[in-house]
C-alpha positions, 0 to 999 in steps of 0.5 A: 407721049408715044409710049401712052399712045402705044398703050392705048392702041394695043389695048384698043386693038385687043378689044377690036380683035375680040369683037371681030372674032366673036362675029365668026366664032363665039366659042373662040372669042369667049376663050380669048375674052376669058384670058386675063389679057387686060391684067397681063397688059397691065403687068407688062406696062407696070414692069416696063415702067420699072414698078417693083415686083412686089407691087405687081404681085399685090395687084395680081392678088387683088385682081384674083379676089375681085374677079369673083364678084364679076362672075355674077355678070356672066351668070345672070346676063345669059339667064335673062337673055334666054328668058326673053328679056331685052338686051339692054334691060338684061345688061342693066340688071346684070351690071347692077347685080355685079355692082352689088356683088362688088359692094358686098365683097369688099367688106368681106375681103377686109374682114378676111385681111385682104387689102384693096 
């Protein structure tokens, strides 16, 4: 139980830190947020739990391919906001477009032989 609480606290502190950094410096917050910290935490937790290295390597490869459709969010959201659309509308459209990119990417990856 303590182990799971530690995982939750460390993960929550990471999100809190990024949001607090963003209040002072959006550039530095963007740098920290762009780091694959969530993935790194997952790799560490899996290693601590004695997950075989091959499974961790497989996860890392799968994350690489799934980062690509997520980039739609980071391209579309600022574009919509800069065109004067409301935050919630822009976020909703960006999330929907990103979901569409994931849906489109999955069959493509399967055809390329990438197992997810």
